[in-house]
All heavy atoms as a GROMACS GRO file, in nm:
protein
  636
    1ALA      N    1  11.073   8.988  10.458
    1ALA     CA    2  10.949   8.978  10.381
    1ALA      C    3  10.898   8.836  10.390
    1ALA      O    4  10.973   8.742  10.410
    1ALA     CB    5  10.972   9.015  10.237
    2ILE      N    6  10.770   8.823  10.374
    2ILE     CA    7  10.710   8.691  10.369
    2ILE      C    8  10.647   8.678  10.232
    2ILE      O    9  10.578   8.766  10.184
    2ILE     CB   10  10.603   8.674  10.478
    2ILE    CG1   11  10.670   8.681  10.615
    2ILE    CG2   12  10.529   8.543  10.459
    2ILE    CD1   13  10.575   8.673  10.730
    3PHE      N   14  10.675   8.568  10.168
    3PHE     CA   15  10.618   8.542  10.038
    3PHE      C   16  10.504   8.443  10.054
    3PHE      O   17  10.509   8.353  10.137
    3PHE     CB   18  10.722   8.480   9.945
    3PHE     CG   19  10.832   8.572   9.908
    3PHE    CD1   20  10.948   8.578   9.983
    3PHE    CD2   21  10.821   8.653   9.798
    3PHE    CE1   22  11.051   8.663   9.948
    3PHE    CE2   23  10.924   8.739   9.762
    3PHE     CZ   24  11.039   8.743   9.837
    4ASP      N   25  10.400   8.459   9.974
    4ASP     CA   26  10.294   8.360   9.966
    4ASP      C   27  10.310   8.289   9.833
    4ASP      O   28  10.337   8.354   9.732
    4ASP     CB   29  10.155   8.425   9.963
    4ASP     CG   30  10.122   8.502  10.089
    4ASP    OD1   31  10.181   8.473  10.193
    4ASP    OD2   32  10.038   8.592  10.081
    5GLU      N   33  10.297   8.157   9.833
    5GLU     CA   34  10.290   8.088   9.706
    5GLU      C   35  10.161   8.133   9.640
    5GLU      O   36  10.059   8.149   9.706
    5GLU     CB   37  10.290   7.938   9.724
    5GLU     CG   38  10.424   7.882   9.765
    5GLU     CD   39  10.416   7.733   9.783
    5GLU    OE1   40  10.375   7.691   9.891
    5GLU    OE2   41  10.451   7.662   9.688
    6VAL      N   42  10.162   8.154   9.512
    6VAL     CA   43  10.046   8.207   9.442
    6VAL      C   44   9.923   8.121   9.467
    6VAL      O   45   9.814   8.172   9.486
    6VAL     CB   46  10.075   8.222   9.291
    6VAL    CG1   47   9.948   8.253   9.214
    6VAL    CG2   48  10.177   8.333   9.270
    7ASN      N   49   9.938   7.992   9.472
    7ASN     CA   50   9.822   7.903   9.487
    7ASN      C   51   9.803   7.850   9.629
    7ASN      O   52   9.731   7.755   9.649
    7ASN     CB   53   9.835   7.786   9.389
    7ASN     CG   54   9.832   7.832   9.246
    7ASN    OD1   55   9.756   7.921   9.210
    7ASN    ND2   56   9.917   7.775   9.163
    8CYS      N   57   9.871   7.911   9.727
    8CYS     CA   58   9.861   7.861   9.866
    8CYS      C   59   9.842   7.977   9.963
    8CYS      O   60   9.850   8.093   9.926
    8CYS     CB   61   9.988   7.786   9.903
    8CYS     SG   62  10.016   7.638   9.805
    9ALA      N   63   9.822   7.941  10.088
    9ALA     CA   64   9.810   8.041  10.194
    9ALA      C   65   9.951   8.089  10.231
    9ALA      O   66  10.047   8.061  10.163
    9ALA     CB   67   9.741   7.978  10.313
   10ASP      N   68   9.962   8.160  10.342
   10ASP     CA   69  10.091   8.215  10.384
   10ASP      C   70  10.199   8.108  10.388
   10ASP      O   71  10.175   7.995  10.432
   10ASP     CB   72  10.080   8.276  10.524
   10ASP     CG   73   9.999   8.402  10.526
   10ASP    OD1   74   9.985   8.466  10.420
   10ASP    OD2   75   9.948   8.438  10.633
   11VAL      N   76  10.318   8.149  10.344
   11VAL     CA   77  10.434   8.060  10.347
   11VAL      C   78  10.524   8.107  10.460
   11VAL      O   79  10.568   8.221  10.461
   11VAL     CB   80  10.510   8.063  10.213
   11VAL    CG1   81  10.636   7.979  10.221
   11VAL    CG2   82  10.422   8.013  10.101
   12THR      N   83  10.550   8.020  10.555
   12THR     CA   84  10.640   8.055  10.665
   12THR      C   85  10.783   8.029  10.622
   12THR      O   86  10.810   7.964  10.522
   12THR     CB   87  10.609   7.967  10.788
   12THR    OG1   88  10.632   7.831  10.753
   12THR    CG2   89  10.464   7.986  10.833
   13ARG      N   90  10.878   8.081  10.699
   13ARG     CA   91  11.019   8.057  10.669
   13ARG      C   92  11.048   7.906  10.667
   13ARG      O   93  11.123   7.858  10.585
   13ARG     CB   94  11.108   8.127  10.771
   13ARG     CG   95  11.252   8.097  10.740
   13ARG     CD   96  11.351   8.203  10.760
   13ARG     NE   97  11.312   8.338  10.756
   13ARG     CZ   98  11.373   8.428  10.681
   13ARG    NH1   99  11.469   8.391  10.601
   13ARG    NH2  100  11.338   8.552  10.686
   14ARG      N  101  10.985   7.830  10.756
   14ARG     CA  102  11.005   7.684  10.757
   14ARG      C  103  10.959   7.624  10.625
   14ARG      O  104  11.025   7.538  10.568
   14ARG     CB  105  10.929   7.621  10.872
   14ARG     CG  106  10.936   7.468  10.871
   14ARG     CD  107  10.856   7.407  10.981
   14ARG     NE  108  10.930   7.424  11.105
   14ARG     CZ  109  10.878   7.405  11.225
   14ARG    NH1  110  10.751   7.372  11.238
   14ARG    NH2  111  10.950   7.420  11.331
   15ARG      N  112  10.846   7.671  10.574
   15ARG     CA  113  10.796   7.620  10.446
   15ARG      C  114  10.890   7.659  10.332
   15ARG      O  115  10.918   7.578  10.244
   15ARG     CB  116  10.655   7.674  10.420
   15ARG     CG  117  10.599   7.639  10.284
   15ARG     CD  118  10.544   7.497  10.278
   15ARG     NE  119  10.479   7.478  10.151
   15ARG     CZ  120  10.519   7.390  10.059
   15ARG    NH1  121  10.620   7.310  10.083
   15ARG    NH2  122  10.456   7.380   9.945
   16LEU      N  123  10.942   7.783  10.333
   16LEU     CA  124  11.036   7.823  10.229
   16LEU      C  125  11.161   7.736  10.233
   16LEU      O  126  11.214   7.697  10.130
   16LEU     CB  127  11.076   7.970  10.244
   16LEU     CG  128  10.979   8.072  10.187
   16LEU    CD1  129  11.023   8.213  10.224
   16LEU    CD2  130  10.966   8.058  10.038
   17LYS      N  131  11.208   7.702  10.354
   17LYS     CA  132  11.325   7.616  10.366
   17LYS      C  133  11.296   7.480  10.303
   17LYS      O  134  11.380   7.424  10.235
   17LYS     CB  135  11.364   7.600  10.513
   17LYS     CG  136  11.492   7.525  10.534
   17LYS     CD  137  11.535   7.526  10.679
   17LYS     CE  138  11.668   7.457  10.693
   17LYS     NZ  139  11.722   7.468  10.828
   18SER      N  140  11.175   7.429  10.322
   18SER     CA  141  11.139   7.299  10.264
   18SER      C  142  11.127   7.307  10.112
   18SER      O  143  11.133   7.205  10.044
   18SER     CB  144  11.009   7.246  10.325
   18SER     OG  145  10.898   7.315  10.274
   19LEU      N  146  11.109   7.429  10.059
   19LEU     CA  147  11.099   7.448   9.915
   19LEU      C  148  11.235   7.474   9.851
   19LEU      O  149  11.243   7.507   9.733
   19LEU     CB  150  11.007   7.567   9.884
   19LEU     CG  151  10.860   7.549   9.914
   19LEU    CD1  152  10.787   7.681   9.898
   19LEU    CD2  153  10.800   7.443   9.824
   20ASN      N  154  11.345   7.461   9.928
   20ASN     CA  155  11.478   7.493   9.877
   20ASN      C  156  11.501   7.430   9.740
   20ASN      O  157  11.473   7.312   9.720
   20ASN     CB  158  11.584   7.446   9.977
   20ASN     CG  159  11.716   7.514   9.956
   20ASN    OD1  160  11.721   7.632   9.927
   20ASN    ND2  161  11.823   7.439   9.969
   21HIS      N  162  11.549   7.508   9.648
   21HIS     CA  163  11.578   7.472   9.509
   21HIS      C  164  11.451   7.448   9.428
   21HIS      O  165  11.458   7.398   9.316
   21HIS     CB  166  11.673   7.352   9.500
   21HIS     CG  167  11.805   7.380   9.564
   21HIS    ND1  168  11.894   7.472   9.516
   21HIS    CD2  169  11.861   7.331   9.677
   21HIS    CE1  170  12.000   7.476   9.594
   21HIS    NE2  171  11.982   7.393   9.693
   22SER      N  172  11.336   7.483   9.482
   22SER     CA  173  11.211   7.474   9.407
   22SER      C  174  11.184   7.606   9.337
   22SER      O  175  11.214   7.713   9.389
   22SER     CB  176  11.093   7.444   9.500
   22SER     OG  177  11.108   7.319   9.560
   23SER      N  178  11.128   7.598   9.219
   23SER     CA  179  11.089   7.718   9.145
   23SER      C  180  10.939   7.738   9.158
   23SER      O  181  10.865   7.641   9.174
   23SER     CB  182  11.126   7.705   8.998
   23SER     OG  183  11.266   7.698   8.984
   24GLY      N  184  10.895   7.862   9.149
   24GLY     CA  185  10.753   7.888   9.156
   24GLY      C  186  10.723   8.035   9.142
   24GLY      O  187  10.812   8.117   9.120
   25ARG      N  188  10.595   8.066   9.158
   25ARG     CA  189  10.548   8.205   9.157
   25ARG      C  190  10.508   8.240   9.298
   25ARG      O  191  10.439   8.164   9.364
   25ARG     CB  192  10.431   8.220   9.060
   25ARG     CG  193  10.471   8.197   8.917
   25ARG     CD  194  10.357   8.195   8.818
   25ARG     NE  195  10.228   8.229   8.872
   25ARG     CZ  196  10.138   8.307   8.810
   25ARG    NH1  197  10.163   8.356   8.692
   25ARG    NH2  198  10.022   8.332   8.866
   26PHE      N  199  10.551   8.359   9.342
   26PHE     CA  200  10.528   8.401   9.479
   26PHE      C  201  10.474   8.543   9.483
   26PHE      O  202  10.508   8.626   9.399
   26PHE     CB  203  10.659   8.396   9.559
   26PHE     CG  204  10.720   8.258   9.565
   26PHE    CD1  205  10.806   8.214   9.466
   26PHE    CD2  206  10.688   8.172   9.668
   26PHE    CE1  207  10.861   8.088   9.470
   26PHE    CE2  208  10.743   8.045   9.674
   26PHE     CZ  209  10.830   8.003   9.574
   27VAL      N  210  10.390   8.572   9.580
   27VAL     CA  211  10.336   8.705   9.602
   27VAL      C  212  10.421   8.773   9.708
   27VAL      O  213  10.444   8.717   9.815
   27VAL     CB  214  10.188   8.700   9.647
   27VAL    CG1  215  10.136   8.841   9.671
   27VAL    CG2  216  10.103   8.627   9.546
   28VAL      N  217  10.468   8.893   9.680
   28VAL     CA  218  10.549   8.969   9.775
   28VAL      C  219  10.457   9.026   9.883
   28VAL      O  220  10.356   9.090   9.852
   28VAL     CB  221  10.625   9.082   9.703
   28VAL    CG1  222  10.702   9.168   9.803
   28VAL    CG2  223  10.717   9.027   9.597
   29ARG      N  224  10.492   9.006  10.010
   29ARG     CA  225  10.418   9.059  10.123
   29ARG      C  226  10.515   9.129  10.216
   29ARG      O  227  10.609   9.066  10.265
   29ARG     CB  228  10.347   8.947  10.200
   29ARG     CG  229  10.244   8.873  10.121
   29ARG     CD  230  10.120   8.957  10.106
   29ARG     NE  231  10.019   8.881  10.033
   29ARG     CZ  232   9.941   8.932   9.941
   29ARG    NH1  233   9.951   9.059   9.910
   29ARG    NH2  234   9.853   8.857   9.880
   30VAL      N  235  10.497   9.257  10.238
   30VAL     CA  236  10.580   9.333  10.331
   30VAL      C  237  10.488   9.410  10.426
   30VAL      O  238  10.376   9.444  10.390
   30VAL     CB  239  10.676   9.430  10.259
   30VAL    CG1  240  10.777   9.353  10.177
   30VAL    CG2  241  10.601   9.527  10.171
   31PRO      N  242  10.536   9.439  10.547
   31PRO     CA  243  10.452   9.515  10.641
   31PRO      C  244  10.438   9.661  10.598
   31PRO      O  245  10.525   9.715  10.530
   31PRO     CB  246  10.528   9.503  10.773
   31PRO     CG  247  10.666   9.462  10.739
   31PRO     CD  248  10.662   9.397  10.605
   32LYS      N  249  10.327   9.721  10.635
   32LYS     CA  250  10.308   9.864  10.610
   32LYS      C  251  10.405   9.939  10.699
   32LYS      O  252  10.435   9.893  10.809
   32LYS     CB  253  10.164   9.903  10.641
   32LYS     CG  254  10.070   9.840  10.541
   32LYS     CD  255   9.928   9.886  10.565
   32LYS     CE  256   9.841   9.808  10.467
   32LYS     NZ  257   9.730   9.874  10.418
   33PRO      N  258  10.461  10.046  10.658
   33PRO     CA  259  10.435  10.131  10.543
   33PRO      C  260  10.526  10.104  10.424
   33PRO      O  261  10.535  10.185  10.333
   33PRO     CB  262  10.462  10.271  10.598
   33PRO     CG  263  10.579  10.250  10.689
   33PRO     CD  264  10.554  10.113  10.751
   34TYR      N  265  10.598   9.991  10.423
   34TYR     CA  266  10.695   9.964  10.316
   34TYR      C  267  10.624   9.940  10.182
   34TYR      O  268  10.526   9.866  10.177
   34TYR     CB  269  10.782   9.844  10.352
   34TYR     CG  270  10.858   9.865  10.479
   34TYR    CD1  271  10.819   9.803  10.597
   34TYR    CD2  272  10.968   9.951  10.483
   34TYR    CE1  273  10.888   9.824  10.714
   34TYR    CE2  274  11.038   9.971  10.601
   34TYR     CZ  275  10.998   9.908  10.715
   34TYR     OH  276  11.066   9.929  10.832
   35PRO      N  277  10.675   9.999  10.075
   35PRO     CA  278  10.610   9.984   9.944
   35PRO      C  279  10.645   9.854   9.874
   35PRO      O  280  10.577   9.812   9.782
   35PRO     CB  281  10.664  10.103   9.864
   35PRO     CG  282  10.799  10.130   9.923
   35PRO     CD  283  10.784  10.097  10.070
   36GLY      N  284  10.752   9.788   9.917
   36GLY     CA  285  10.792   9.664   9.851
   36GLY      C  286  10.925   9.616   9.906
   36GLY      O  287  10.970   9.658  10.012
   37LEU      N  288  10.986   9.527   9.830
   37LEU     CA  289  11.110   9.461   9.872
   37LEU      C  290  11.217   9.489   9.768
   37LEU      O  291  11.198   9.463   9.650
   37LEU     CB  292  11.084   9.311   9.885
   37LEU     CG  293  11.195   9.224   9.938
   37LEU    CD1  294  11.234   9.267  10.079
   37LEU    CD2  295  11.150   9.080   9.939
   38GLN      N  296  11.330   9.543   9.813
   38GLN     CA  297  11.436   9.583   9.721
   38GLN      C  298  11.517   9.463   9.673
   38GLN      O  299  11.554   9.375   9.750
   38GLN     CB  300  11.528   9.684   9.790
   38GLN     CG  301  11.614   9.761   9.696
   38GLN     CD  302  11.672   9.886   9.761
   38GLN    OE1  303  11.670   9.901   9.882
   38GLN    NE2  304  11.725   9.974   9.680
   39TYR      N  305  11.541   9.463   9.541
   39TYR     CA  306  11.623   9.358   9.481
   39TYR      C  307  11.769   9.375   9.522
   39TYR      O  308  11.815   9.484   9.553
   39TYR     CB  309  11.615   9.365   9.328
   39TYR     CG  310  11.486   9.311   9.272
   39TYR    CD1  311  11.380   9.396   9.242
   39TYR    CD2  312  11.470   9.175   9.247
   39TYR    CE1  313  11.261   9.348   9.189
   39TYR    CE2  314  11.352   9.125   9.194
   39TYR     CZ  315  11.248   9.212   9.165
   39TYR     OH  316  11.132   9.165   9.113
   40ARG      N  317  11.844   9.264   9.518
   40ARG     CA  318  11.988   9.262   9.542
   40ARG      C  319  12.058   9.203   9.421
   40ARG      O  320  12.002   9.117   9.353
   40ARG     CB  321  12.024   9.178   9.664
   40ARG     CG  322  11.961   9.213   9.801
   40ARG     CD  323  11.945   9.358   9.828
   40ARG     NE  324  11.928   9.390   9.968
   40ARG     CZ  325  11.811   9.412  10.026
   40ARG    NH1  326  11.699   9.401   9.959
   40ARG    NH2  327  11.805   9.446  10.153
   41LYS      N  328  12.183   9.246   9.396
   41LYS     CA  329  12.264   9.192   9.286
   41LYS      C  330  12.326   9.059   9.323
   41LYS      O  331  12.374   8.986   9.237
   41LYS     CB  332  12.376   9.288   9.248
   41LYS     CG  333  12.328   9.416   9.183
   41LYS     CD  334  12.445   9.498   9.137
   41LYS     CE  335  12.502   9.575   9.255
   41LYS     NZ  336  12.603   9.674   9.216
   42SER      N  337  12.330   9.030   9.452
   42SER     CA  338  12.389   8.906   9.503
   42SER      C  339  12.313   8.867   9.629
   42SER      O  340  12.223   8.938   9.673
   42SER     CB  341  12.537   8.926   9.534
   42SER     OG  342  12.552   9.013   9.644
   43LYS      N  343  12.354   8.760   9.691
   43LYS     CA  344  12.292   8.717   9.816
   43LYS      C  345  12.359   8.788   9.934
   43LYS      O  346  12.400   8.727  10.031
   43LYS     CB  347  12.299   8.565   9.830
   43LYS     CG  348  12.215   8.493   9.726
   43LYS     CD  349  12.221   8.344   9.742
   43LYS     CE  350  12.350   8.293   9.682
   43LYS     NZ  351  12.359   8.146   9.684
   44ASN      N  352  12.366   8.920   9.923
   44ASN     CA  353  12.422   9.006  10.027
   44ASN      C  354  12.321   9.119  10.050
   44ASN      O  355  12.288   9.191   9.956
   44ASN     CB  356  12.557   9.062   9.980
   44ASN     CG  357  12.620   9.155  10.080
   44ASN    OD1  358  12.553   9.219  10.161
   44ASN    ND2  359  12.752   9.164  10.074
   45LEU      N  360  12.273   9.133  10.172
   45LEU     CA  361  12.171   9.233  10.201
   45LEU      C  362  12.215   9.375  10.167
   45LEU      O  363  12.132   9.461  10.138
   45LEU     CB  364  12.130   9.227  10.349
   45LEU     CG  365  12.044   9.108  10.388
   45LEU    CD1  366  12.024   9.105  10.540
   45LEU    CD2  367  11.910   9.111  10.317
   46LEU      N  368  12.344   9.402  10.167
   46LEU     CA  369  12.394   9.536  10.138
   46LEU      C  370  12.412   9.564   9.988
   46LEU      O  371  12.438   9.677   9.950
   46LEU     CB  372  12.528   9.558  10.210
   46LEU     CG  373  12.522   9.544  10.363
   46LEU    CD1  374  12.662   9.561  10.422
   46LEU    CD2  375  12.426   9.643  10.423
   47ASP      N  376  12.395   9.463   9.906
   47ASP     CA  377  12.418   9.474   9.762
   47ASP      C  378  12.290   9.514   9.689
   47ASP      O  379  12.245   9.447   9.596
   47ASP     CB  380  12.472   9.339   9.711
   47ASP     CG  381  12.550   9.350   9.583
   47ASP    OD1  382  12.573   9.463   9.536
   47ASP    OD2  383  12.587   9.246   9.529
   48LYS      N  384  12.231   9.625   9.729
   48LYS     CA  385  12.100   9.670   9.679
   48LYS      C  386  12.109   9.730   9.539
   48LYS      O  387  12.212   9.786   9.502
   48LYS     CB  388  12.041   9.775   9.772
   48LYS     CG  389  12.014   9.722   9.912
   48LYS     CD  390  11.965   9.833  10.001
   48LYS     CE  391  11.943   9.781  10.143
   48LYS     NZ  392  11.902   9.888  10.234
   49VAL      N  393  12.000   9.718   9.465
   49VAL     CA  394  11.985   9.787   9.336
   49VAL      C  395  11.868   9.884   9.348
   49VAL      O  396  11.790   9.878   9.443
   49VAL     CB  397  11.965   9.688   9.218
   49VAL    CG1  398  12.087   9.601   9.200
   49VAL    CG2  399  11.843   9.603   9.236
   50ALA      N  400  11.854   9.971   9.251
   50ALA     CA  401  11.754  10.078   9.260
   50ALA      C  402  11.616  10.038   9.212
   50ALA      O  403  11.542  10.119   9.160
   50ALA     CB  404  11.804  10.200   9.181
   51ARG      N  405  11.577   9.915   9.230
   51ARG     CA  406  11.441   9.873   9.195
   51ARG      C  407  11.391   9.777   9.302
   51ARG      O  408  11.470   9.720   9.378
   51ARG     CB  409  11.434   9.811   9.056
   51ARG     CG  410  11.504   9.681   9.039
   51ARG     CD  411  11.501   9.634   8.893
   51ARG     NE  412  11.554   9.500   8.883
   51ARG     CZ  413  11.481   9.390   8.869
   51ARG    NH1  414  11.350   9.398   8.862
   51ARG    NH2  415  11.536   9.271   8.862
   52TYR      N  416  11.261   9.764   9.308
   52TYR     CA  417  11.203   9.675   9.409
   52TYR      C  418  11.080   9.605   9.355
   52TYR      O  419  11.019   9.648   9.257
   52TYR     CB  420  11.172   9.752   9.538
   52TYR     CG  421  11.066   9.859   9.523
   52TYR    CD1  422  10.933   9.830   9.552
   52TYR    CD2  423  11.098   9.988   9.482
   52TYR    CE1  424  10.835   9.926   9.539
   52TYR    CE2  425  11.000  10.084   9.470
   52TYR     CZ  426  10.869  10.053   9.498
   52TYR     OH  427  10.772  10.148   9.485
   53ALA      N  428  11.044   9.496   9.421
   53ALA     CA  429  10.921   9.423   9.391
   53ALA      C  430  10.812   9.483   9.481
   53ALA      O  431  10.827   9.483   9.603
   53ALA     CB  432  10.939   9.274   9.419
   54GLU      N  433  10.709   9.535   9.421
   54GLU     CA  434  10.602   9.601   9.497
   54GLU      C  435  10.524   9.501   9.582
   54GLU      O  436  10.504   9.386   9.542
   54GLU     CB  437  10.507   9.672   9.402
   54GLU     CG  438  10.567   9.791   9.333
   54GLU     CD  439  10.466   9.864   9.247
   54GLU    OE1  440  10.346   9.864   9.281
   54GLU    OE2  441  10.508   9.921   9.146
   55ASP      N  442  10.477   9.549   9.697
   55ASP     CA  443  10.391   9.469   9.783
   55ASP      C  444  10.271   9.421   9.702
   55ASP      O  445  10.206   9.501   9.632
   55ASP     CB  446  10.346   9.551   9.904
   55ASP     CG  447  10.267   9.468  10.003
   55ASP    OD1  448  10.301   9.351  10.024
   55ASP    OD2  449  10.173   9.524  10.061
   56GLY      N  450  10.242   9.294   9.707
   56GLY     CA  451  10.129   9.237   9.634
   56GLY      C  452  10.163   9.190   9.494
   56GLY      O  453  10.081   9.125   9.430
   57SER      N  454  10.284   9.222   9.446
   57SER     CA  455  10.321   9.178   9.311
   57SER      C  456  10.360   9.030   9.311
   57SER      O  457  10.394   8.974   9.414
   57SER     CB  458  10.435   9.264   9.255
   57SER     OG  459  10.554   9.244   9.328
   58ILE      N  460  10.354   8.971   9.194
   58ILE     CA  461  10.392   8.830   9.179
   58ILE      C  462  10.530   8.824   9.116
   58ILE      O  463  10.555   8.889   9.015
   58ILE     CB  464  10.290   8.755   9.091
   58ILE    CG1  465  10.154   8.753   9.161
   58ILE    CG2  466  10.337   8.612   9.062
   58ILE    CD1  467  10.042   8.696   9.077
   59VAL      N  468  10.619   8.748   9.179
   59VAL     CA  469  10.752   8.728   9.125
   59VAL      C  470  10.773   8.578   9.102
   59VAL      O  471  10.719   8.494   9.174
   59VAL     CB  472  10.862   8.783   9.218
   59VAL    CG1  473  10.854   8.934   9.226
   59VAL    CG2  474  10.853   8.723   9.357
   60THR      N  475  10.851   8.547   9.001
   60THR     CA  476  10.885   8.408   8.970
   60THR      C  477  11.031   8.386   9.002
   60THR      O  478  11.115   8.470   8.968
   60THR     CB  479  10.860   8.378   8.820
   60THR    OG1  480  10.722   8.404   8.792
   60THR    CG2  481  10.891   8.234   8.787
   61GLY      N  482  11.060   8.277   9.070
   61GLY     CA  483  11.199   8.252   9.104
   61GLY      C  484  11.219   8.117   9.168
   61GLY      O  485  11.127   8.036   9.177
   62GLN      N  486  11.344   8.097   9.212
   62GLN     CA  487  11.383   7.971   9.276
   62GLN      C  488  11.427   8.000   9.418
   62GLN      O  489  11.507   8.091   9.442
   62GLN     CB  490  11.498   7.906   9.198
   62GLN     CG  491  11.541   7.774   9.258
   62GLN     CD  492  11.651   7.707   9.175
   62GLN    OE1  493  11.710   7.768   9.089
   62GLN    NE2  494  11.674   7.581   9.203
   63VAL      N  495  11.374   7.924   9.513
   63VAL     CA  496  11.411   7.936   9.654
   63VAL      C  497  11.551   7.877   9.670
   63VAL      O  498  11.576   7.764   9.627
   63VAL     CB  499  11.309   7.862   9.744
   63VAL    CG1  500  11.351   7.870   9.889
   63VAL    CG2  501  11.170   7.920   9.724
   64VAL      N  502  11.643   7.956   9.730
   64VAL     CA  503  11.780   7.909   9.750
   64VAL      C  504  11.827   7.938   9.892
   64VAL      O  505  11.762   8.014   9.966
   64VAL     CB  506  11.877   7.975   9.646
   64VAL    CG1  507  11.844   7.930   9.505
   64VAL    CG2  508  11.875   8.126   9.656
   65ASP      N  509  11.940   7.879   9.927
   65ASP     CA  510  12.002   7.898  10.059
   65ASP      C  511  11.906   7.869  10.173
   65ASP      O  512  11.887   7.952  10.263
   65ASP     CB  513  12.062   8.037  10.072
   65ASP     CG  514  12.193   8.053   9.995
   65ASP    OD1  515  12.233   7.956   9.928
   65ASP    OD2  516  12.253   8.161  10.004
   66ASP      N  517  11.845   7.752  10.168
   66ASP     CA  518  11.753   7.708  10.274
   66ASP      C  519  11.641   7.807  10.302
   66ASP      O  520  11.602   7.830  10.417
   66ASP     CB  521  11.829   7.678  10.404
   66ASP     CG  522  11.913   7.552  10.393
   66ASP    OD1  523  11.873   7.459  10.320
   66ASP    OD2  524  12.018   7.546  10.459
   67GLY      N  525  11.589   7.870  10.196
   67GLY     CA  526  11.476   7.960  10.212
   67GLY      C  527  11.512   8.102  10.247
   67GLY      O  528  11.424   8.184  10.269
   68GLU      N  529  11.641   8.135  10.251
   68GLU     CA  530  11.684   8.271  10.286
   68GLU      C  531  11.668   8.369  10.169
   68GLU      O  532  11.652   8.489  10.192
   68GLU     CB  533  11.829   8.271  10.332
   68GLU     CG  534  11.853   8.192  10.459
   68GLU     CD  535  11.787   8.257  10.579
   68GLU    OE1  536  11.794   8.381  10.592
   68GLU    OE2  537  11.731   8.184  10.662
   69TRP      N  538  11.672   8.320  10.046
   69TRP     CA  539  11.668   8.405   9.927
   69TRP      C  540  11.576   8.346   9.821
   69TRP      O  541  11.561   8.225   9.811
   69TRP     CB  542  11.808   8.418   9.866
   69TRP     CG  543  11.902   8.492   9.953
   69TRP    CD1  544  11.988   8.438  10.047
   69TRP    CD2  545  11.921   8.633   9.959
   69TRP    NE1  546  12.058   8.537  10.108
   69TRP    CE2  547  12.019   8.659  10.056
   69TRP    CE3  548  11.866   8.740   9.890
   69TRP    CZ2  549  12.062   8.787  10.087
   69TRP    CZ3  550  11.908   8.869   9.921
   69TRP    CH2  551  12.006   8.891  10.018
   70LEU      N  552  11.522   8.436   9.738
   70LEU     CA  553  11.450   8.397   9.618
   70LEU      C  554  11.532   8.452   9.502
   70LEU      O  555  11.552   8.573   9.490
   70LEU     CB  556  11.309   8.455   9.614
   70LEU     CG  557  11.224   8.411   9.496
   70LEU    CD1  558  11.190   8.263   9.507
   70LEU    CD2  559  11.098   8.494   9.485
   71GLN      N  560  11.586   8.361   9.419
   71GLN     CA  561  11.664   8.402   9.303
   71GLN      C  562  11.568   8.417   9.186
   71GLN      O  563  11.506   8.321   9.142
   71GLN     CB  564  11.772   8.300   9.271
   71GLN     CG  565  11.862   8.343   9.158
   71GLN     CD  566  11.983   8.253   9.142
   71GLN    OE1  567  12.003   8.158   9.216
   71GLN    NE2  568  12.065   8.286   9.044
   72VAL      N  569  11.556   8.540   9.134
   72VAL     CA  570  11.460   8.566   9.027
   72VAL      C  571  11.523   8.559   8.888
   72VAL      O  572  11.452   8.541   8.790
   72VAL     CB  573  11.384   8.699   9.048
   72VAL    CG1  574  11.299   8.692   9.173
   72VAL    CG2  575  11.478   8.816   9.055
   73ASN      N  576  11.654   8.575   8.880
   73ASN     CA  577  11.730   8.550   8.758
   73ASN      C  578  11.876   8.538   8.798
   73ASN      O  579  11.908   8.540   8.916
   73ASN     CB  580  11.704   8.656   8.649
   73ASN     CG  581  11.747   8.794   8.690
   73ASN    OD1  582  11.853   8.814   8.749
   73ASN    ND2  583  11.665   8.894   8.659
   74ALA      N  584  11.966   8.527   8.700
   74ALA     CA  585  12.107   8.503   8.730
   74ALA      C  586  12.169   8.613   8.815
   74ALA      O  587  12.264   8.588   8.891
   74ALA     CB  588  12.186   8.487   8.600
   75GLU      N  589  12.115   8.737   8.807
   75GLU     CA  590  12.178   8.848   8.878
   75GLU      C  591  12.082   8.924   8.968
   75GLU      O  592  12.113   9.036   9.009
   75GLU     CB  593  12.238   8.944   8.775
   75GLU     CG  594  12.345   8.879   8.691
   75GLU     CD  595  12.394   8.969   8.579
   75GLU    OE1  596  12.338   9.079   8.561
   75GLU    OE2  597  12.487   8.928   8.510
   76SER      N  598  11.967   8.866   9.004
   76SER     CA  599  11.870   8.935   9.090
   76SER      C  600  11.818   8.840   9.198
   76SER      O  601  11.774   8.729   9.168
   76SER     CB  602  11.753   8.989   9.009
   76SER     OG  603  11.794   9.089   8.922
   77PHE      N  604  11.822   8.891   9.321
   77PHE     CA  605  11.778   8.814   9.437
   77PHE      C  606  11.686   8.898   9.524
   77PHE      O  607  11.701   9.020   9.530
   77PHE     CB  608  11.899   8.772   9.522
   77PHE     CG  609  11.996   8.684   9.449
   77PHE    CD1  610  12.096   8.739   9.369
   77PHE    CD2  611  11.990   8.547   9.460
   77PHE    CE1  612  12.186   8.660   9.303
   77PHE    CE2  613  12.079   8.465   9.394
   77PHE     CZ  614  12.178   8.523   9.315
   78LEU      N  615  11.594   8.832   9.592
   78LEU     CA  616  11.510   8.897   9.692
   78LEU      C  617  11.530   8.823   9.824
   78LEU      O  618  11.521   8.700   9.828
   78LEU     CB  619  11.362   8.892   9.652
   78LEU     CG  620  11.320   8.979   9.535
   78LEU    CD1  621  11.179   8.944   9.491
   78LEU    CD2  622  11.328   9.127   9.574
   79PRO      N  623  11.557   8.897   9.932
   79PRO     CA  624  11.567   8.831  10.061
   79PRO      C  625  11.429   8.790  10.111
   79PRO      O  626  11.329   8.854  10.079
   79PRO     CB  627  11.628   8.939  10.151
   79PRO     CG  628  11.586   9.068  10.088
   79PRO     CD  629  11.576   9.042   9.941
   80THR      N  630  11.424   8.682  10.188
   80THR     CA  631  11.296   8.640  10.243
   80THR      C  632  11.290   8.687  10.387
   80THR      O  633  11.195   8.683  10.453
   80THR     CB  634  11.277   8.488  10.236
   80THR    OG1  635  11.376   8.424  10.315
   80THR    CG2  636  11.285   8.441  10.093
   0.00000   0.00000   0.00000
């Protein structure tokens, strides 16, 4: 998925890496036909939970692991 900073244009993976440990609001962007991006319980792609952030929704979180993940709370992550 590619996230856009709410107040900026498209954010590339390089830009997310530069935002490491930064907090902010991001817009979820996924390619069609996907409805959104599934949350994870950990920074493991296989550790999925039964909810997702809808395409176009705004999520608040902290960029971690050199831009690989967005941590939205202590137990919820979104892969970038």
